[in-house]
C-alpha positions in Angstrom: 42.0 10.4 -63.3 43.1 6.8 -63.4 44.3 4.8 -60.1 47.4 3.0 -60.7 49.4 0.9 -58.5 51.7 3.8 -57.0 48.5 5.8 -56.2 47.0 2.9 -54.6 50.0 2.5 -52.6 50.1 6.1 -51.5 46.3 6.2 -50.7 46.7 2.9 -48.6 49.7 4.7 -46.7 47.7 7.8 -45.9 44.9 5.7 -44.8 47.0 3.3 -43.1 45.7 0.2 -44.7 47.6 -3.1 -45.3 46.6 -4.2 -48.6 47.7 -7.7 -49.9 48.7 -8.4 -53.4 45.4 -10.3 -54.3 43.6 -7.1 -53.0 45.3 -4.5 -54.9 43.9 -5.3 -58.3 40.5 -5.3 -56.8 40.8 -2.1 -55.3 42.1 -0.4 -58.3 39.3 -1.6 -60.3 36.8 -0.5 -57.8 38.3 2.9 -57.1 38.1 3.3 -61.1 34.7 2.7 -61.1 34.0 5.3 -58.2 36.0 7.9 -60.3 34.2 6.9 -63.5 31.0 7.9 -61.6 32.2 11.2 -60.4 32.9 11.9 -64.2 29.4 11.2 -65.1 28.1 13.4 -62.4 30.2 16.3 -63.7 28.2 16.3 -66.9 25.0 16.9 -65.0 23.8 20.6 -65.7 23.0 22.2 -62.3 22.9 25.7 -63.2 19.3 25.8 -62.3 19.5 24.2 -59.1 20.0 26.3 -55.9 22.7 25.2 -53.5 21.7 23.5 -50.4 22.1 25.7 -47.3 21.5 23.6 -44.2 19.4 20.5 -44.9 16.7 21.2 -42.4 14.5 23.7 -40.9 14.6 21.8 -37.3 15.8 23.4 -34.5 17.1 21.3 -31.4 14.1 19.8 -29.8 14.6 19.1 -26.2 12.0 17.1 -24.0 9.7 19.3 -22.1 11.3 18.1 -18.7 14.9 18.5 -20.0 16.6 21.3 -18.2 18.9 23.5 -20.1 22.2 23.8 -18.2 24.8 26.5 -18.8 28.4 25.4 -20.0 30.9 24.5 -17.3 33.5 27.3 -17.2 37.0 26.2 -18.5 38.7 26.8 -15.2 36.3 24.5 -13.3 36.9 21.9 -16.0 40.5 22.0 -15.9 40.4 21.7 -12.0 38.4 18.8 -12.2 40.4 17.0 -14.9 43.1 14.6 -13.7 45.8 16.1 -16.0 46.2 19.6 -17.2 49.2 21.5 -18.6 49.3 25.1 -19.6 45.4 25.5 -19.6 44.8 22.3 -21.6 43.5 19.0 -20.9 46.3 16.5 -21.2 45.4 13.0 -22.4 47.3 10.1 -23.3 48.7 9.7 -27.1 45.9 8.6 -29.6 48.6 7.7 -32.2 52.1 6.4 -31.8 55.0 8.5 -33.6 56.1 5.3 -35.3 52.8 5.0 -37.2 51.8 1.8 -36.0 48.7 0.9 -34.1 49.2 1.3 -30.5 46.7 1.8 -27.4 45.9 5.1 -25.7 48.2 3.8 -22.7 51.4 4.2 -24.9 
């Protein structure tokens, strides 16, 4: 797969990035190099390698003096939250409907 200007513009829009003209060629080149690397990785024979499940045998390690607490029931959490609606916590919008950057207070 190659990255062309149209693909880059689409990726930039999805990522909410504003690329300037002088950045586009470098970004196309850099993304192309990344994709080339993945093509090289596809050529590696991994048939004899077992899939990784997990990554570690460690369990949660709490301090000896740490107290394990039961979770707060959802009804109690809803009562303590300043704004709740239909059994859900209501928060200010994170993203504006227009797609621009805005604050959480909008």
